[in-house]
C-alpha positions in Angstrom: 74.1 93.2 133.5 75.5 93.1 130.0 79.0 93.5 131.3 78.5 90.5 133.7 77.1 88.4 131.0 80.1 89.1 128.6 82.5 88.4 131.5 80.9 85.0 132.0 81.1 84.2 128.3 84.8 85.2 128.1 85.6 83.2 131.2 84.0 80.1 129.7 85.8 80.6 126.4 89.1 80.7 128.2 88.1 77.7 130.3 87.2 75.7 127.1 90.5 76.6 125.4 92.6 75.7 128.5 90.7 72.4 128.9 91.6 71.4 125.3 95.3 72.0 125.3 97.0 69.4 123.1 100.6 69.9 122.2 102.0 68.8 118.9 105.3 66.8 118.5 107.4 69.9 118.1 106.0 71.6 121.2 106.6 68.4 123.2 110.1 68.2 121.9 110.7 71.8 122.9 109.6 71.0 126.5 111.8 67.9 126.6 114.8 69.7 125.3 114.4 72.4 127.8 114.0 70.0 130.7 116.6 67.4 129.7 119.2 69.5 127.8 118.7 72.8 129.7 118.5 74.8 126.5 116.3 75.2 123.5 116.2 77.8 120.6 112.8 77.9 118.9 112.1 79.4 115.5 108.4 80.2 116.1 106.5 81.5 113.1 103.3 83.5 113.7 100.2 81.6 114.8 102.2 78.4 115.7 101.3 78.2 119.4 104.3 80.0 120.7 102.6 81.5 123.8 101.0 78.1 124.6 104.4 76.5 124.4 106.1 79.0 126.7 103.2 78.6 129.1 103.6 74.8 129.2 107.4 75.2 129.7 106.7 77.5 132.7 104.2 75.0 134.2 106.8 72.2 133.7 109.3 74.2 135.8 106.7 74.6 138.5 105.8 70.9 138.4 109.5 70.2 139.0 109.3 72.3 142.2 110.9 75.5 140.9 109.9 78.7 142.7 108.0 81.4 140.8 110.6 83.9 141.9 113.4 81.9 140.2 111.9 81.9 136.8 112.5 84.9 134.5 110.2 85.5 131.5 111.3 88.4 129.2 109.3 89.8 126.3 109.3 93.2 124.5 106.0 94.9 125.3 104.0 95.3 128.5 100.9 94.0 126.7 102.8 90.8 125.8 104.0 90.4 129.4 100.5 90.8 130.7 99.1 88.3 128.2 101.7 85.8 129.2 101.0 86.3 132.9 97.2 85.9 132.3 97.7 82.7 130.3 99.9 81.2 133.1 97.4 82.2 135.7 94.6 80.5 133.8 96.7 77.4 133.3 97.4 77.2 137.1 93.7 77.5 137.8 93.1 74.5 135.6 95.8 72.6 137.6 94.0 73.4 140.8 90.8 71.8 139.5 92.6 68.7 138.3 92.1 65.3 140.0 94.9 63.6 142.0 97.1 66.7 142.4 98.4 68.7 145.4 95.8 71.5 145.4 97.5 73.3 148.3 100.8 73.4 146.3 99.2 74.9 143.3 97.1 77.4 145.3 100.3 78.6 146.9 101.9 78.8 143.5 99.0 80.9 142.3 99.4 83.3 145.3 103.1 83.6 144.7 102.5 84.2 141.0 100.4 87.3 141.9 103.1 88.8 144.1 106.5 87.4 143.0 106.3 86.6 139.3 109.1 88.0 137.1 107.4 88.3 133.8 108.2 91.7 132.2 109.9 93.6 129.4 113.6 93.4 129.2 113.9 97.1 130.0 111.7 96.7 133.1 113.8 93.8 134.3 117.1 95.7 133.8 115.6 98.7 135.6 114.7 96.5 138.6 118.3 95.4 138.9 119.6 98.9 138.6 117.1 100.2 141.2 118.2 97.6 143.7 121.9 98.3 143.3 121.7 102.0 142.6 124.0 102.9 145.5 126.8 100.6 144.2 126.4 102.1 140.7 126.6 105.6 142.1 123.1 106.5 140.8 120.3 108.5 142.5 117.4 106.4 143.7 114.9 108.4 141.6 115.8 108.7 137.9 114.2 110.1 134.8 113.9 107.8 131.8 114.6 109.4 128.5 111.6 109.3 126.1 109.3 108.4 128.9 109.6 111.6 130.9 108.6 114.8 129.1 110.5 117.0 131.6 113.7 115.1 130.9 113.2 115.4 127.2 112.6 119.2 127.5 115.8 119.7 129.6 117.9 118.0 126.9 116.2 119.7 124.0 116.9 123.0 125.7 120.6 122.2 125.8 120.6 121.4 122.1 119.1 124.8 121.5 121.9 126.5 123.5 124.5 124.7 121.4 122.7 125.7 118.2 122.3 129.4 119.2 125.6 130.1 121.0 128.4 127.8 119.8 130.4 128.5 116.7 129.5 125.1 115.2 125.9 125.8 115.9 125.9 129.1 114.1 127.5 127.5 111.0 125.0 124.7 111.1 122.1 127.2 111.2 123.4 128.7 108.0 123.9 125.3 106.3 120.3 124.1 107.1 118.9 127.6 106.7 117.4 127.6 110.2 115.7 131.0 110.6 112.4 130.7 112.4 111.5 129.2 115.8 109.6 126.5 114.0 112.7 125.6 112.0 114.6 125.4 115.3 112.0 123.2 116.9 112.0 120.7 114.0 115.8 120.6 113.8 116.3 120.2 117.6 113.8 117.3 117.7 115.7 115.6 114.8 119.0 116.0 116.6 117.5 114.8 119.9 116.1 111.6 118.2 119.5 111.0 116.5 121.5 111.3 119.7 119.2 108.9 121.5 119.6 106.3 118.7 123.3 106.8 118.0 124.7 106.1 121.5 123.9 102.4 121.8 125.2 101.7 118.3 128.7 103.0 118.9 131.1 102.7 121.8 131.7 106.5 122.1 131.4 109.7 120.2 134.9 109.3 118.7 133.7 106.0 117.1 130.8 108.0 115.5 133.2 110.6 114.2 135.4 107.9 112.7 132.5 106.2 110.9 131.0 109.6 109.8 134.3 110.8 108.3 134.8 107.5 106.5 131.4 107.9 104.8 132.6 111.2 103.2 136.1 110.1 102.3 135.7 108.8 98.8 138.5 106.6 97.4 140.0 107.9 94.1 140.2 104.4 92.5 136.6 103.5 93.5 135.4 106.9 92.1 137.2 106.4 88.8 135.9 102.8 88.4 132.3 103.9 89.1 132.5 106.8 86.6 133.9 104.4 83.9 131.2 101.9 84.6 128.5 104.5 84.2 130.0 105.6 80.8 130.3 102.0 79.7 126.8 100.8 80.6 125.2 104.1 79.3 126.8 103.6 75.9 125.7 99.9 75.9 122.1 100.9 76.2 122.3 103.8 73.7 123.9 101.7 71.1 121.5 98.8 71.4 118.9 99.0 68.6 117.4 95.5 68.9 114.3 96.8 70.7 112.4 100.1 70.2 109.4 101.5 72.0 108.4 104.8 73.6 109.6 103.8 77.1 113.0 102.6 75.8 113.4 105.8 73.8 112.6 107.9 76.9 115.2 105.9 78.8 117.8 106.5 76.2 117.0 110.2 76.1 117.6 110.4 79.9 121.0 108.6 79.5 122.0 110.9 76.6 121.3 114.0 78.8 123.5 112.5 81.5 126.4 111.9 79.1 126.2 115.5 78.0 127.1 116.7 81.5 128.8 113.9 83.4 132.2 114.5 81.7 132.4 117.6 84.1 133.0 115.2 87.0 135.3 112.7 85.3 137.9 113.4 88.0 136.9 113.4 91.6 138.6 116.8 92.2 136.3 118.4 89.6 133.2 117.8 91.7 134.4 120.3 94.4 135.0 123.0 91.8 131.5 122.9 90.3 129.2 125.9 90.7 125.8 125.1 92.3 123.8 125.2 89.1 126.1 122.6 87.3 126.2 120.4 90.4 122.4 120.3 90.6 122.2 119.6 86.8 124.5 116.6 87.1 122.8 115.4 90.2 119.3 115.7 88.6 120.5 113.8 85.5 121.9 111.0 87.7 118.6 110.8 89.6 116.7 110.5 86.3 118.8 107.6 85.1 118.9 105.9 88.5 115.1 105.5 88.3 114.8 104.9 84.5 112.8 101.9 83.3 112.5 100.0 80.1 108.8 99.0 80.4 107.6 95.6 79.5 110.3 94.8 77.0 111.4 91.1 76.8 115.0 92.2 76.2 116.3 90.6 79.4 120.0 91.4 78.7 119.1 95.1 78.2 117.2 95.0 81.5 120.2 93.6 83.3 122.4 96.4 81.9 119.9 99.1 83.0 119.6 97.5 86.4 123.4 97.9 86.9 123.3 101.4 85.5 120.5 102.3 88.0 122.6 101.2 90.9 125.8 102.8 89.7 124.0 106.2 89.3 122.4 105.9 92.7 125.9 105.3 94.2 127.4 108.2 92.2 124.8 110.5 93.7 126.0 109.6 97.2 129.6 110.1 96.1 129.2 113.5 94.5 127.1 114.8 97.4 129.7 113.7 99.9 132.5 115.3 97.9 130.6 118.6 97.1 129.3 119.1 100.6 132.4 117.7 102.5 133.1 120.9 104.4 129.5 121.2 105.5 129.4 117.6 106.6 132.5 118.0 108.7 130.9 121.0 110.4 127.8 119.0 111.1 129.9 116.2 112.6 131.6 118.7 114.9 128.3 120.1 115.9 127.0 116.6 116.8 130.1 115.8 118.8 129.8 119.0 120.8 126.0 118.5 121.3 126.6 114.9 122.3 129.1 115.8 125.0 126.8 118.5 126.4 123.9 116.0 126.1 125.7 113.4 128.3 126.8 116.0 130.8 123.3 117.3 131.4 121.9 113.7 131.6 124.5 113.0 134.4 123.8 116.2 136.3 120.0 115.6 136.2 119.8 111.9 136.7 118.5 111.3 133.2 119.0 107.8 131.6 118.0 106.2 128.4 116.9 102.6 128.3 120.4 101.8 126.8 122.0 103.6 129.8 119.9 101.5 132.2 120.9 98.3 130.3 124.6 99.3 130.5 124.3 100.0 134.2 122.6 96.6 134.7 125.4 94.9 132.8 127.9 96.8 135.0 126.3 95.4 138.1 126.3 91.9 136.7 130.0 92.2 136.0 130.6 92.7 139.7 131.2 89.2 141.2 129.4 89.8 144.5 126.3 91.4 142.9 126.3 88.8 140.0 126.3 86.0 142.6 123.4 87.5 144.5 121.3 88.0 141.3 122.2 84.7 139.6 121.8 82.5 142.6 118.1 83.4 142.6 117.6 82.7 138.9 117.3 79.1 137.7 115.6 79.5 134.3 115.2 82.3 131.8 112.7 82.4 128.9 113.4 85.1 126.3 110.4 85.7 124.0 110.5 87.8 120.7 114.3 87.3 120.6 114.5 88.6 117.1 114.0 92.1 118.5 116.9 91.9 120.9 120.0 94.2 120.5 123.6 93.2 121.0 123.6 95.1 124.4 120.5 93.2 125.5 121.9 89.8 124.5 125.0 90.6 126.6 122.7 91.3 129.5 120.9 88.0 129.0 124.2 86.1 128.7 125.5 87.6 131.9 122.4 86.5 133.8 122.4 82.9 132.5 126.1 82.2 131.8 127.9 84.8 133.8 129.6 86.3 130.8 128.8 88.7 127.9 129.7 86.5 125.0 129.0 82.7 124.8 129.8 79.8 122.5 128.6 76.2 122.0 130.6 74.9 124.9 129.0 77.3 127.4 125.6 76.0 126.4 126.7 72.4 126.9 127.8 73.2 130.4 124.5 74.7 131.6 123.9 71.7 133.8 127.1 72.5 135.8 125.9 76.0 136.6 122.3 74.8 137.3 120.7 77.1 134.7 118.1 76.7 131.9 117.4 78.9 128.9 114.7 79.0 126.3 115.0 81.5 123.4 112.0 82.0 121.2 112.0 84.2 118.1 111.1 84.6 114.4 113.1 86.9 112.2 110.2 87.4 109.9 108.5 89.3 112.7 111.4 91.7 113.6 109.9 95.2 114.2 112.3 96.8 116.6 115.3 97.7 114.4 114.7 101.3 115.3 115.6 100.1 118.9 118.9 98.6 117.7 117.6 95.1 117.2 119.9 93.3 114.8 118.9 90.2 112.8 122.5 89.3 112.2 123.0 89.1 116.0 119.9 87.0 116.3 121.2 84.7 113.6 124.6 84.4 115.3 123.0 83.4 118.6 120.9 80.9 116.7 124.0 79.4 115.2 125.5 79.0 118.7 122.3 77.0 119.6 122.3 74.9 116.4 122.3 71.6 118.4 119.3 72.8 120.4 117.3 74.3 117.5 113.6 73.4 116.8 111.3 75.0 114.2 107.7 75.6 115.3 106.0 75.8 111.9 102.4 74.5 112.1 100.2 77.5 111.8 96.7 77.2 113.5 95.5 80.8 112.7 95.5 81.2 108.9 94.4 79.2 105.8 96.6 77.8 103.0 96.0 80.8 100.8 97.6 83.3 103.2 100.4 80.9 104.4 101.5 80.2 100.8 101.5 83.9 100.1 103.6 84.7 103.2 106.1 81.9 102.4 106.7 83.3 98.9 106.7 86.9 100.0 109.5 86.4 102.6 111.5 84.1 100.3 111.2 86.2 97.1 110.9 89.7 98.5 112.0 90.3 102.1 115.0 88.0 102.2 115.9 88.1 98.5 119.5 89.0 97.8 120.2 89.3 101.5 123.6 87.5 101.9 123.7 88.0 105.7 120.2 86.9 106.5 119.4 84.1 104.0 116.0 82.5 103.7 116.0 78.9 105.1 113.5 76.1 104.8 112.9 76.5 108.5 111.4 79.9 107.7 108.5 78.2 105.8 105.2 78.0 107.7 102.9 75.0 107.4 99.1 75.4 107.2 96.4 73.3 108.9 93.4 74.9 107.1 93.2 74.2 103.4 91.3 76.5 101.0 90.9 76.5 97.2 91.2 80.3 97.1 94.4 81.7 95.7 94.0 85.4 95.4 95.7 87.6 98.1 95.5 91.4 98.2 98.6 93.2 99.5 97.5 96.5 100.8 100.4 99.0 101.3 99.8 102.3 103.2 102.3 105.1 103.1 102.2 107.2 106.2 105.3 109.2 105.3 105.2 112.9 104.3 107.8 115.0 102.5 107.5 117.7 105.1 109.4 116.8 108.3 107.0 118.7 110.5 104.0 116.6 109.4 103.8 113.4 111.4 100.8 111.1 112.0 100.1 110.1 115.6 99.1 106.5 116.4 95.4 107.3 116.5 95.5 109.1 113.1 97.4 106.2 111.5 94.9 103.7 113.0 91.9 105.7 111.6 93.6 106.0 108.2 94.3 102.3 108.0 90.7 101.4 109.1 89.2 103.8 106.6 91.4 102.7 103.7 90.8 99.0 104.3 87.0 99.5 104.8 86.9 101.5 101.6 88.9 98.9 99.7 86.6 96.1 100.9 83.6 98.1 100.0 84.8 98.6 96.4 86.0 95.1 95.9 
């Protein structure tokens, strides 16, 4: 009885919301651009009615007579795809109940939506293409998806174990990392497994990885000498400055003096390799101390700037001396990763195991076949990409092939969309990028945005939060997140506008650290959720 009552309430809430849809000027402009110019790129900040806008764009396509099966909507989670589908279904229900419309048309649309809608994650959409053209791609009809199938993960981790136990590189790596127990092995194997899954889509091949890795440990003589001299210069600048004195400044100077007592042992790059372990650790520890040294609340801004530079120089020197001192070990690890990667790929091929990036690559391969591309693209008239800030380069290539028939596009390709009878809507917000671990790249997002600069609209009116939070978020992203980021600069379009004014000004920023020093201690999702809930409740109770 209670369940039925709640269901009726929810249904009425949804009905009321849907009956009171009123688009703002920016939302109307997005729909007009999409309909008349065939393209629109939307910067949609949180709470600005993004989902409503996409829903109305979808409805506009249906009103123009477009088939449900010819409209692709791509987002990044199954939950978001389901939410989008539900919102579109509710909107069509409203259409069916409107006066002076073709009820039969919209009832048929509703039925088609339930069976033929193409609203999904980008991985699911790519997988559907690969599954349909698996014979052409030389793939088995039934495949294992990496990180989604425990059996597949176990097969590959077993192969990493074989390389670790029986290859020459593996035996040396065990000594380097002091891998003695089964528990040590398990932790190391999982780390290598995760690394191999992530590294493949970022580089063209394993040789490219080797080239980048070797470059990281090849320290230029001139750069090393300049860095060493900069550390000496800035260290003496701080020690010899007697304009300000306090306990914190004196502690800072003490740390710098300790560094100067030992750093002369690495004046030449070649000296680093000849250090014994105790001396190396002493120099490294001294550099760490200075890299984190502070001056406290002193108003000596010039002195603070000098220390800021010294902090950074010492941090860089730590990386330099670690690369030089451990170069032979790093080369051995690179060789181990190369060998493991090749075995990894061989076992994947033999067992029909594919990562999401493999599936995406195969989907791209099929789209680069003229015959298959025509079959797929002839049945797609419009594509809506949501959460575009979380799209990787490989995924953007996939999107471009579907809409434009080519991997890379420019402004002229967008202008000629009318000639190929295609429409595209891209919606994203770089402030909400969360999938960098999945190779999402904000620079790629920004480059795509630049290509669409003549079709760009900012969706900035927030209907969710009050002025106190909005003003805080604007400052936080401008002065913290995007500060000193030359590649992803903060723009006025990133600012959010509020609709709810409040006189309150205080905002509490609550930061939870879920990381542990020990690699074997990881919090699962439920544990993190409970920790966050408890911590926030405890904070509210005390304040």
